[in-house]
N, C-alpha and C positions, 0 to 999 in steps of 0.2 A: 296233845290231842290236834292242835292246830296243824302241827306239820305233818302228823299222821294222814290229816283229812284233806291236805292242800295239793295234794296228788292226785285227786279224785278228777277224773276228767267227764265233765257231762258233753254229751252230744244232743242237740235237739233239734229236732227235724225241721224242715223246712216249712213244714203245715201250722209252726206256730209263730212262724213272722207274720207281724200284723201289716196288710198290704192295704193300698190306699182304693182298689177297687176290688170287688163292687164297695161302696161305701157303707158304713155300719147303719145308716137308714135303711139302706136297700136291702139288706139281708134279712130272711123270713126269721121268724122266732124261732124257728127249731134249729136254722143255723147257726143262730148267736149261741143257745144253748150246748150245742156240739162244741163250739169253738170253746167254751169256757173249762173246758179239759184239755190242758196243754200236753202237746205231744213231747213226748222223751223214748229216747232209745234204750234198751234194757241192753246192755253190754257188759263185759267184762275182761279182766286180764286172764286168759285162759294157759298162761307160757307155764303155771307151776303144775298143771295138771298132769297126770299119767295117763297113759295110753289107755288105760280100763276106763279112768273115769271121763275122759274123752267119748269112749264107745258108748257109755253109759247115757250122756246127756240127749241123743235123739230119742231113745227109747223112753226116758223120763219125760220128753217132751210131748210124747205122743201118750202116754198116761195122762199126763195134765188134760192134753185135748178132751178125752175122755171124761175126766174130772168134771170140766168145763162143761159138758154136754149133759152131765146126771145134774148139776146143778141148776140149767135150764130146766130140766124136767121136774126138779124140786119145786125150785121157787115159782115157775109159772106153769110150765107144761110143754106143750109141742110147740116148736119153735118156727112153725108154717106160719107164725104170726108174722113174722118179716117177711113173706112172700104176698102177705094183704098188703101192704101199707107201699102205695105208690110214692109219698114223698122221703126221696133219698136222705134228707137231713133227719126227718123224723124216724126212717129205718135206722140209721146210726144211732141216733139217740136210744132206741129201744135195745140196741145193741150194747152200749154203755151200761144200761139200766138193766138188763137180763129181764125186759118184759115192757110193760107200759106204763110204770108207775115211776116217779122220779124220786130217786133214792135221795138227793142232797135236796129237795123240797117237799118234805114232810110226805113224800109218797103219792104227791099229787097224780093224776091221770094227765097223759098227753096225747094218747090214742085216740082216736073219737069211737065212742060205743065200749068203753072200760070206764065203769064207776070206781068205787072206793076199793082199794087194795084189800082183798080178803086176808083178815088176822091168820089163819090157819094155812097159809099156801098152798102147798099140796100134801103136807104131811098129815091132815085131818079132813075128814067129808066136808064138803063148805057149809053143809046145812046143821053141822054138829053143836053144839050148846054146852056150855059150861055146866049147866045140871047134867046134862047126858053124861057128860065125860067125867064128872066126880062119882056119878053112878054106874059105871063101867067098870065091872071088877075084875080085873087083870093086870098081873103083875108085871108085864111088859109094854103097859100102856104109857107108862113115863121113861120108858127106854129111850136112850140118846139116839138108839139103832133100830126103832120099828117106826113105820107108817101107820095111821088106823083107817081102815076101810068099812063099808059096810059088806055084810054077807047077801045071799039072796033071800034072805028074809027079813034086810034094811037094818039089822043088828051090827053092832059095831065089832069088828075085829082086828088084831093085829099083825101085821106081815112084816119080817125083819127084813132090813136091806139088801140081803145078799138075795131072796127070793124077790123082792120088788125090782131089783136092778138087776136080775141075774144076767141078762146079754150082754151088756156093758163091762159088768165086773168081771162077767169070765174072759172076755178079751184084755182086761186087765191083767187078770194071772196069768194070761198066755203070754203077755209080754213081761211080767215079772219072772217068767222061767228064764227067758234070753238074758235081763239084766242078771239074775242069780247065777247063770253061768259064765256071765263076763267079768261080775266083779270079783275083784282079788283081793279087796279090805274085808278081813273076817269080820268086823263090825258092820260093814255097810252088806254083807251076805248074810249076815244073821237076821238082821232089821228086815231087808227084803222078803227073806222067808217067813218071818213072822208075821209081817202086814199083809201078806199074801193071805196066811192063814185068818187072819182077823176080819178080810175081806169075807170070805168064806163063812166065818163061823158067829160075826157080830159080837163077837169077844176083844175090842182093842187092847186090854190091859197088858198080854204078853209083849206086843208089838210095841207099845208107847216103851216099855222096862227096856228091850231091846234098843228101841231108838236113843233112849237115854245114854248108852254106852257109845254112840256113835262119835266120839270124838276126835280122832285121827284121820279124817278124811278131808279132803282138800273141797268136796263137793257134799252138799245135803239135798233130800227129796223129802218133803214135807207134802204129804197127802193121804187123802180120805176123806169121810164124815168127821167136821172137827169143830166148829164154832155154831153155838145156836140162835146168835143172832135174828136169823129170819124167821124163826118161830116166833111169830107175835102174840101167839094163843095161848101157849104155855111156856116158853122160854125154855123148850127140853131139846127138840130134834134138830140133830147136827145137820150142818150142810157140807157137800162134797167143795173140794178146792184143792190146788197143789201150786206151791212153790219149788222152783228149782234155783239154788242158791251157789254162789262159788265163793269161799272163804278167804278173808284174807288173816293168814295165820300170825304173820307179825302183831298185827294190830289188836286181834284176839287174843292174844299173848298177855298183852299190857292190861287187858280188861280182866284177866282171871282172877287177880287178887280180893276183888271186891267179893266173888263167893264167898270165901272164908269170913268175911266181915258180916254176911249174912244174920247169925245169931245174935251178934251186939246189936245191930241195927235194929232187930226184931226189940231188944230190950229198950233200945232208945225212944221206941215210940212216945208221942205224948198224950198218953191215956193211961186210966187205971190197969195197974197190975192184971188186976183179973180179964181184961179184955185183950191181953198179948201173951199167954201161956203158950200158944203154939210154937215149937222150935221148928224152924225152916230147917230142910235138908243142906249140906253144903257139899255135896256131888252135882249139885246144880254147874251149868256152866254159861258166860257170857260170851259171845261171838260175833266180829264184825262181818258181813256178807254184802256182796252184789247179788244181786235176786236178777236173774236171768228169763224168767218164765213167771208167771200167774195167770191161774186159772180158775174158773167157780166162783166163790163166794167171794174171796179174798179181791178178785177182782171187777166186782160190783160196784159201780156208784165212786164212793171214796176209796183209796186204795191204801191197804196197809202198808208200813212203814217200819215196824216191828212185829218180833214174834214172841209168845211167850207160852211154851208148851210144855208136856201135856196139861190138857186141864181136868184129868183124873187125880183127886183130892188124895188117893191111894198113891198113886205114883208118886206125887208130890212128897206126902210124907214119909214115903221110903227113899225116893233118890234126889228128889228137889225137882228143878226144872230147866230147859234151856230157853236161854233167851238171846235172839238173832236182832242185830241192827241192822236194817236193809239200809246200806250207805246211800247207794247212788238214787234211791227213791226217796231217799230223806232228803238228800240235797238237792234233788229238782223240787220238792215241796217248798222248802225254805227259799231257794232263789226266787220262784215264778209265784210264790203265794206268799209265806210267811214276811218275809223283809219288807215287800210293798204294802202291806196291810199296816206293818207296824209303823212305817215311814206317814203314813196317813192320821194313824189313830194316837200315836203316843208324841206327848210334846217334843219339840224339838230336841230339848236339853238333856232328854232320856234316850233319843234314839238309840245313840253309839253304846246303850245295853242291850242291843236286840243283835244276837250272835247265832251264828251256826252252830258254834262248839256248846252252846247252851241250849240249843234245841236238842243237839244229839244226845246230852246228858239229862235232860228233860225226858225225852223218850224213853232212853236206857231204863232208867229207874223207876217209869212207869211200870214199865215189863218187871223188874224187879218186885215192885210192890205188891204186884199181883199177889206173889209166894209171902208175903208179910201178913200180920193182923192176926184176924181169928178164922178157923174154919169150922170149929164146931160151936155149938151155941153153948152158954153156961147154964142155962135152965132146963134142959132137956127137952127141948124143939128139935133135938136132931143137927143135922149138918145146916149151916149158913144159907146153902144153895137151896135148901128144900123150906127152911123158916122164911126165907124172905121171899120165895113164890115168884110173883110176876115182877117184884121190886127187886131181884138179885143183880140181875146182869147191869142195871143203871147203877146201883149203889156201888158194886163192886169195881164200877169202871170210876166212879168218882172217886173210891177210895185210891184206886192205883195212882190218879192223876194228882191229887193232893200229896197221898204220901211219898210220891216219886219226887214231888217238890222237895218236901221236907228232907228226904233222903239227900239230895243234891246239896242243900244248903248245909247239912250236916256234915257233910265230907269236904264242902270246902273249910268250913270252920275245923277239922281235922289238919287240914292241909294235904288232904288225900287225893282232890281233885282241885287242880293248881294252874288250870288255863283258863278258867272264869272267874267271875266274881258273883256275889250272891246278889247284887244287882241286876245284873245281867241274866243270872237265873230266873229271878222273879219278873224281870220285863219280859223277855221272851215268853215266860208261861203264859202271863197274861194276852199275849199276843197269840199264842197258838190258842188260847180259849175261843178268841174272836174269829180264827182262822175255822175253827171247828164248830162254832154256833152258827156260821152261813148256814151250814147242812139243816137248820132249823132243830126241832126238839122233838120228832115225832118217834124216834127210835132210841134204844138205850144208851148209845155214846153222847148223842144230842142233850137229852134228860141229865145225863152225868154233867156234861159241859155247864149246862144251865143252872145246876147245883152250885158246880163250884163257882162259876163268874157273880152270881147273885149272894152267894155268902158272902165273898171278897169285898164285893161292892158294898153291902150292908153291914160290912165290919170295919169299914174306912180305908181297906187297903188301898184304892185308888178312887177319886174324884174326877169329875169333868170339867174342865177349864169352859171359858167362856166361848172358845173358838170349837169347839168339840173334842180337845185333843185331852187324851187322860194324863192326868197327874198321879204318879204313883208313893205312898207312903211308905218305905220299906220296912219301917218299925212295925206298923201297925198289919202289913202284910204278913210277917212271921206270925206275930200273934194270931191273926185271922186263920192262918194255915193251920196253925197248933189246935185251936178250937174246935175248927170243922173237923180236925182228924178224929179227936175224940168222942164227937158227937156221931161221927160215921161207924168207929169201930164199936162204940157204946150199942148205937142200933144193931150192927150185923150181931155182934156177941150175944145180945138179947132176944134176937130175931124177932123183932118188933114189926111186925109186916105191917101193923095198922097206921101207925107212927109213919113209917118210910113211905107209906102209899099217901097218906094226906100230905108231907112234908113235899113228896117230888110234885104233887099235883099243885102245891102254892107256891114253889121255888124252882120247878122245874122247866119253866116256861120263859120266853123271851118277851122282856119288858117293851111297852112303846117307846122306853128313850132308847132302850138298846137297838131297838128295829131301824131307828133313827140312824145309828151308828154303821149298822149293817146295810142300810139303803147307801151311806156315803160309801161305803167299801166296795158294793155292787156295781155302783154307778161308774167308780172307777177303771173298768174293765180289767180287774186282776182274776186271772182263772180262779174258777172254783176248785179245781183239783186237778189230776194229771192222767194220761193214760199212755199206752204203750205202743211203740212197734217192738214186736219181739219175733222169735224165731231163730232158727239155726242158721239163717242167710245174715239175720242181723249182726250173728256171734262170729261169722265169716266162717262156719262150717259145713261142709259140702253134703 
């Protein structure tokens, strides 16, 4: 893998270079916040693309821009807020965050006149209550693809996404017609046809199934309403987003062997047998891509560096899932953020265990882990998603985090992963938690990271030295990893929402000791995340 990844060329824009003037002290708070996002050019080797694939890229970019506009509408509303902000740095920070709330700082407002971010975003009326939602009798109220509004009498009603966003989605469908005509890859053509139907019918199952068969294309296009992280009211409504991806075929071929190992990896999870009866599909695929466009949800605040889709349990049961590692974005985060954090927080004798290849494998198997474990409760409470309610996303992310590390260690033991050691996997994982918890614990990923961090610390996986650095006990780290997995899978399988809610409340927050470590990291000037120069011009396409 080291040789595989060594060919990556990262071009960082001059905006990311530290200059002497103006001094840090003279910069405004908003300028400093903006500059915490390191610029990175999204480009890729297009030499392997066919003429048809090259022609599709501009269309995909245009659709991606519309997905971006739709996400603005969902998460905040009218983008005209940008025209009311006189401070150019504040305006730029609002663009990064898709609104006036800092996504990497517990959603704190930074634009005057705005208070706490509403949990319902624009998926529900601002004045809705849980009691009113629960009393509302409508089978579509919990659909991933409806919004709730009030009718002329003030009563709740559901509106499907296509009806709610018809003008923009009709334009997307027009663009898809052009793409369908150009596409000469049968799998791509079928996927685009089905995705167009999904946008118009709010039924995404057929297009998700078609996308699962898109295996032989050098490009991929992930777009539509997908993740539900922005719905803090119910964790149900999905947000529009778009990725345009260029595949590294040779590297992806080397990852393919792990798909056939999924049933075995599931059986070997360290928990009671009754909590791992789900059999994962083996028609999944694992691929390595360079991402050339981000839009909408995936571009807001912290940037996604891996994809594991579709989210539909039915599709996963029938065909598995597709897992994409976004190599160029992943390398940028490691070089600019992960490694510098590790050099501050890990004791000197263990710093040589912080490796990009370990970061790559940990992220890769985080996505694999989403497809393992349990999908249905064992006591008649229905799906894990439904039974875990508002705790579902955070516990699922915690599961993927720690199960992913377990899988990497297991595969190193088996000799299937040979370019890193267990010590490198564990050390890099702990540094990754610190990278992530800098974002706070106000959303699902933050709570998940904090639960993982606190469990490992409380069970002796690492300790603090007198100088504030961490010493890792690798034997205890593996023991803690396994017992944490067992607790998570038990909680999910039994759909124990009450326990999950109390546990995350008690263990999903930043402790005073950790805050001192984070303060030390944050004062060092290490970027919080990345943002992109992207577009056809960056790719060299006229």
